[in-house]
C-alpha positions as MATLAB code, in Angstrom:
seq = 'MSRNAKIAAGGVAVGIILLFWLPWWAALLIVLGVPAAAYLTLDPVQRRRVRRVTRKEIGR';
ca = [
       0.000    0.000    0.000;
       1.371    3.418   -0.904;
       2.030    6.120    1.658;
      -0.881    8.259    0.439;
      -3.258    5.297    0.597;
      -2.224    4.652    4.205;
      -2.862    8.292    5.086;
      -6.273    8.207    3.388;
      -7.243    4.995    5.177;
      -6.182    6.486    8.510;
      -8.201    9.625    7.816;
     -11.308    7.604    7.035;
     -10.858    5.569   10.216;
     -10.442    8.696   12.336;
     -13.485   10.274   10.668;
     -15.669    7.261   11.458;
     -14.485    7.206   15.070;
     -15.174   10.935   15.418;
     -18.699   10.508   14.057;
     -19.500    8.051   16.847;
     -17.616    9.890   19.578;
     -18.607   13.518   18.863;
     -21.818   15.170   17.712;
     -22.105   15.159   13.898;
     -21.552   18.927   13.618;
     -18.292   18.788   15.609;
     -16.982   15.915   13.489;
     -17.906   17.831   10.321;
     -16.161   20.934   11.639;
     -12.978   18.956   12.270;
     -13.106   17.140    8.919;
     -13.520   20.414    7.011;
     -11.503   22.676    9.308;
      -8.218   20.762    9.418;
      -7.603   20.780    5.629;
      -8.726   24.420    5.425;
      -6.319   25.424    8.196;
      -3.514   23.467    6.512;
      -4.190   25.253    3.205;
      -4.166   28.659    4.889;
      -0.737   27.962    6.408;
       0.839   27.586    2.946;
       2.841   30.353    1.269;
       1.210   32.006   -1.775;
       3.669   30.154   -4.041;
       2.758   26.813   -2.476;
      -0.963   27.598   -2.813;
      -0.496   28.308   -6.543;
       1.317   24.992   -6.929;
      -1.507   23.128   -5.153;
      -4.139   24.789   -7.359;
      -2.136   24.046  -10.523;
      -1.764   20.355   -9.645;
      -5.454   20.082   -8.753;
      -6.482   21.584  -12.114;
      -4.223   19.174  -14.001;
      -5.762   16.198  -12.237;
      -9.333   17.149  -13.188;
      -8.357   17.634  -16.820;
      -8.361   21.398  -17.329;
];
């Protein structure tokens, strides 16, 4: 299993555990807030690189 697949599987497992342990709105806030906070910590150059890669993957 690749490194990214392991990270994705771990994220899904943590998300399922949070849904049972916390109210649904708190779990949703964590699931959406962590990636948003990570994106906001990037430099403008790194953000452009992330957007460019994302556009290439969806075929633009």
